C-alpha positions in Angstrom: 93.3 18.5 2.3 96.1 20.8 2.2 97.4 21.7 5.8 99.2 24.8 7.2 100.0 25.3 10.7 101.9 27.7 13.2 100.6 30.9 11.4 101.6 33.8 12.9 101.2 37.3 12.0 102.0 40.9 13.6 100.3 43.9 12.1 100.7 47.5 13.8 96.7 48.5 14.5 97.4 51.8 16.1 95.9 55.1 13.7 99.2 55.4 12.1 101.3 52.4 10.4 104.5 51.8 11.9 108.1 51.6 10.0 107.6 47.7 11.2 106.6 46.2 7.8 103.7 43.8 8.8 105.5 40.2 8.7 103.9 36.9 7.7 105.7 33.4 9.0 103.7 30.7 7.8 104.4 26.9 7.3 102.6 24.4 5.5 102.9 20.6 4.0 102.3 19.8 0.3 100.1 16.9 0.6 100.7 13.5 -1.6 98.1 13.7 -3.6 99.4 16.6 -4.9 102.2 15.1 -6.6 102.8 15.6 -10.2 101.7 19.1 -10.4 103.2 22.5 -10.7 104.4 24.2 -8.0 103.0 27.6 -8.1 99.4 26.2 -8.8 99.8 24.0 -5.5 101.5 27.1 -3.7 97.9 29.1 -4.3 96.2 26.1 -2.6 98.1 25.9 0.4 97.7 30.0 0.9 94.8 30.9 -0.5 95.2 34.5 1.4 97.9 35.3 -0.9 97.7 35.9 -4.7 99.9 33.7 -7.4 102.1 36.6 -8.2 102.9 37.7 -4.3 103.9 34.0 -3.8 105.9 33.9 -7.0 107.9 37.0 -6.1 108.3 35.8 -2.5 109.8 32.3 -3.9 112.4 34.7 -6.3 113.2 36.6 -3.3 113.7 33.2 -1.2 111.3 34.3 1.6 109.1 31.4 0.2 111.3 28.4 0.8 110.2 24.6 -0.3 112.5 22.1 2.0 114.8 24.9 2.6 115.3 25.7 -0.9 113.9 28.2 -3.3 113.0 26.0 -6.4 111.2 27.5 -9.9 107.6 28.3 -9.6 107.1 25.5 -12.7 108.7 23.0 -10.5 106.9 19.3 -10.2 106.5 18.5 -6.4 106.6 15.3 -5.3 104.5 15.6 -2.5 105.3 15.9 1.3 107.3 18.9 0.8 107.5 21.7 3.8 106.9 25.2 2.4 107.8 28.1 4.8 107.3 31.5 4.3 109.1 34.5 6.4 108.2 37.6 4.5 107.3 41.2 4.7 104.1 42.8 3.4 105.1 45.7 1.2 104.8 49.0 3.5 103.4 52.2 2.2 105.3 53.9 4.9 103.1 56.2 7.7 99.4 56.7 6.6 97.4 58.7 9.3 93.9 57.7 9.9 91.5 60.4 9.0 87.6 61.2 9.7 86.7 61.4 6.3 83.3 60.6 5.5 82.7 57.7 3.3 80.0 57.0 0.6 79.6 53.6 1.3 77.4 51.4 -1.0 78.1 47.6 0.6 80.4 46.7 3.3 80.7 43.0 5.0 83.1 41.0 6.6 85.2 41.0 3.3 84.2 44.0 1.3 83.5 47.5 0.8 82.1 49.0 -2.0 83.1 53.0 -1.9 81.3 55.6 -4.3 84.3 58.2 -4.8 83.3 61.9 -5.2 85.5 63.9 -7.7 88.5 65.7 -6.2 89.5 63.0 -3.9 92.6 61.1 -4.6 92.9 56.8 -3.8 96.3 56.9 -1.6 99.3 58.8 -0.7 101.9 60.0 -3.0 103.5 63.2 -4.0 101.8 66.1 -3.0 99.1 64.4 -1.7 99.8 62.9 2.2 96.5 63.7 3.8 92.9 63.8 2.8 92.9 60.5 0.4 90.8 57.4 0.5 93.4 55.3 2.1 93.6 58.0 5.0 89.6 57.9 5.2 89.4 54.0 5.0 91.5 53.8 8.2 90.2 55.7 10.1 86.8 53.7 9.0 88.3 50.6 10.1 91.4 50.0 11.9 91.8 46.7 11.1 92.7 47.4 7.4 96.3 48.5 8.6 97.1 44.7 8.4 95.8 45.1 4.4 98.2 46.1 1.6 97.7 49.8 0.9 94.4 49.3 3.4 92.5 46.9 1.1 92.8 49.0 -2.2 92.7 46.7 -5.4 92.2 49.3 -8.2 92.0 52.7 -8.3 90.1 56.1 -9.8 91.9 59.3 -10.8 91.6 62.2 -8.6 88.6 63.9 -10.5 86.9 60.6 -11.7 83.8 59.3 -9.7 81.9 56.0 -9.3 82.5 52.5 -7.9 85.2 50.9 -6.0 86.1 47.8 -4.0 88.1 47.8 -1.2 89.4 44.1 0.5 88.6 43.7 4.1 91.2 40.3 4.6 94.2 39.2 2.5 92.1 36.7 1.8 89.6 38.8 0.2 92.4 40.9 -1.1 93.8 37.6 -2.6 90.6 37.0 -4.6 89.9 40.4 -6.0 93.4 40.6 -7.3 93.0 37.2 -9.2 89.6 38.7 -10.4 91.4 41.6 -11.9 93.6 39.8 -13.7 91.7 37.2 -15.0 89.2 40.2 -16.3 86.2 39.0 -14.8 85.7 41.6 -12.7 83.1 43.9 -14.3 83.6 47.7 -14.4 81.3 50.0 -16.5 82.0 53.7 -17.0 79.8 56.8 -18.4 82.1 58.7 -20.4 81.0 61.5 -22.1 82.9 62.8 -25.3 83.6 65.7 -27.6 81.8 64.3 -31.2 79.4 62.1 -32.6 79.7 58.4 -33.3 77.6 55.9 -35.7 78.2 52.9 -33.8 79.9 51.8 -30.7 83.1 49.8 -31.0 86.3 48.6 -29.5 90.0 50.3 -29.0 92.7 47.8 -28.5 95.9 50.0 -28.5 98.8 49.3 -25.7 99.3 52.5 -23.0 102.7 53.1 -21.7 104.2 56.2 -20.4 104.2 59.2 -22.5 107.9 59.6 -23.8 108.2 63.5 -22.9 105.7 64.3 -20.2 105.9 61.9 -17.4 102.3 62.9 -16.2 100.7 61.7 -18.8 100.5 58.2 -20.9 100.0 57.3 -24.4 99.3 55.0 -27.0 102.9 53.2 -27.7 102.7 50.5 -30.0 106.1 48.8 -29.0 106.9 49.9 -25.3 103.1 49.8 -24.2 101.0 47.6 -22.0 97.9 45.7 -23.8 95.1 47.6 -23.2 91.1 47.0 -24.5 88.1 49.5 -24.2 84.7 48.3 -25.4 82.5 51.1 -25.9 78.6 51.7 -26.7 76.6 54.5 -27.1 74.5 55.3 -24.1 73.0 59.1 -25.6 73.6 61.2 -28.5 73.7 65.1 -28.6 74.7 67.5 -31.2 77.8 67.6 -30.6 78.7 65.0 -28.1 78.5 61.3 -27.4 77.7 59.4 -23.7 79.1 56.2 -23.6 79.0 53.5 -21.8 82.8 52.2 -21.6 83.5 48.7 -20.3 87.3 47.8 -19.9 89.4 44.2 -20.4 92.5 45.5 -18.8 93.1 48.6 -16.0 96.1 50.5 -17.2 96.3 54.1 -15.9 93.8 56.6 -17.6 92.7 54.0 -20.1 89.7 55.3 -21.1 90.5 58.7 -21.1 93.8 57.7 -23.4 92.1 55.4 -25.4 89.4 58.0 -26.3 91.5 60.9 -27.5 93.5 58.2 -29.5 90.1 57.7 -31.9 89.9 62.1 -31.3 86.8 61.7 -29.2 88.6 63.3 -25.8 86.5 63.0 -22.3 84.8 66.3 -21.9 86.7 68.5 -19.7 89.6 66.3 -19.0 92.7 68.4 -18.5 95.3 66.3 -19.9 93.9 64.9 -22.8 90.8 66.6 -23.6 92.7 70.0 -25.8 90.9 72.7 -26.2 87.4 73.7 -25.0 85.3 73.0 -28.1 81.3 75.0 -28.1 78.9 73.5 -30.0 76.8 75.7 -32.4 74.6 78.0 -30.4 75.9 77.5 -27.1 76.7 80.9 -26.1 72.9 82.1 -26.7 71.1 79.1 -25.6 70.2 79.3 -21.7 69.9 76.6 -19.1 67.2 78.3 -16.7 67.5 82.2 -16.4 71.2 82.5 -16.0 73.6 80.0 -17.3 74.4 79.7 -21.1 75.4 76.0 -22.5 78.6 77.7 -23.3 78.8 78.4 -19.4 78.0 74.9 -18.4 81.1 73.3 -20.3 83.5 75.9 -19.4 82.4 75.7 -15.6 83.2 71.8 -15.4 87.1 71.5 -14.9 87.5 67.8 -14.7 86.7 64.7 -17.0 83.3 63.7 -17.6 83.9 60.2 -16.3 82.1 58.0 -14.2 82.7 54.4 -12.9 78.7 53.9 -12.6 78.8 49.6 -12.4 80.8 46.9 -10.6 80.2 43.4 -10.4 82.4 40.7 -8.5 82.5 37.0 -7.5 81.7 37.6 -3.7 85.2 36.3 -2.1 83.7 34.3 0.4 80.5 32.8 -0.8 81.4 33.2 -4.6 78.0 35.0 -5.7 77.8 37.4 -8.3 77.3 40.6 -7.1 76.5 44.0 -9.0 76.5 47.8 -7.7 75.2 50.9 -9.8 75.7 54.3 -8.6 74.1 57.5 -9.8 75.6 60.3 -11.6 76.9 63.2 -9.4 75.3 66.8 -9.4 77.6 67.9 -11.8 77.9 65.6 -14.2 74.0 65.5 -14.2 74.0 69.3 -14.5 76.5 68.8 -17.8 73.9 66.3 -19.6 70.9 68.8 -18.9 72.3 71.2 -20.4 73.3 69.6 -23.8 69.8 68.3 -23.6 68.5 71.6 -23.8 70.7 71.8 -26.6 69.8 69.2 -28.4 65.9 69.9 -27.6 66.1 73.6 -29.1 67.9 72.1 -32.3 65.0 69.6 -33.1 62.5 72.2 -32.4 64.1 74.5 -34.9 64.5 72.1 -37.6 60.8 71.4 -37.0 60.2 75.1 -37.6 58.6 76.6 -34.9 61.1 79.3 -34.6 62.3 78.3 -30.7 65.7 78.9 -31.2 68.2 80.0 -33.9 72.4 80.2 -33.5 
């Protein structure tokens, strides 16, 4: 049995995070039965509240010591060594708690699953100091001040909708981060793309920062980080395809970049979508009494990307949990317009004279 003693942790609990960083002070002793094993593996068992990558960073910085020294992570332990942590959790600066409504899909003592709306930035950054998901989370549960970035372990782009998981404890945070790194967390997205596909497939292309435009990402064969997106056809339209995409990795703008790289950009994508392309007859055919298909497509001013399904192992019980959330209304309206267009083309091909572009 691994032992951990003299645990003291100081965290700011007020509505705005203090400039004092959250501190960690812990000690543990490596048991004799761990002799012969690698240090980094044993440390993860001594301190399950923290991810292996965080423990290794502290080891390199000297904030984690073994018998007063900072050995290499792959060192073989002998058993009986004292491990001490005197470290700071990263501080993101003052982040105010703000009474912003949250669409909560699931919540217990360890997890919070949120259905994020379009237009909501996940955490504060340049030009977005307020109104973010992190601001909302800190108001919903002030205890999240004690977790890095209020427990956010992955993010969605501002205008991507759908499911995100938030950790409510340090233990849950470490567990979820490890699931992401091990690629065992399941994330499925619905992406409406330009053009038609004959079958599903896979995009395996490294992604890095665009060489000239720092706001964009790009496929970078040499300097990019590995990225894999699997996709299958969910629904076909005359000039568009609704895909279900599954991520192996989680690079910034991954699905958007990958779809654009195979010349099937996501509809409405302001960065990677290029010029709006209208299907034949979109100006003439109307949805209801007023809007044309073209009007609906022109009025969709964000990427048609929705994080529909999320699955993970609960960090405490180990149970596999899965959640799904329906498409938002504007996305549903977009698909309804394309279905109307598809049905009109099919009727015309059947020769009933219902519509001709």
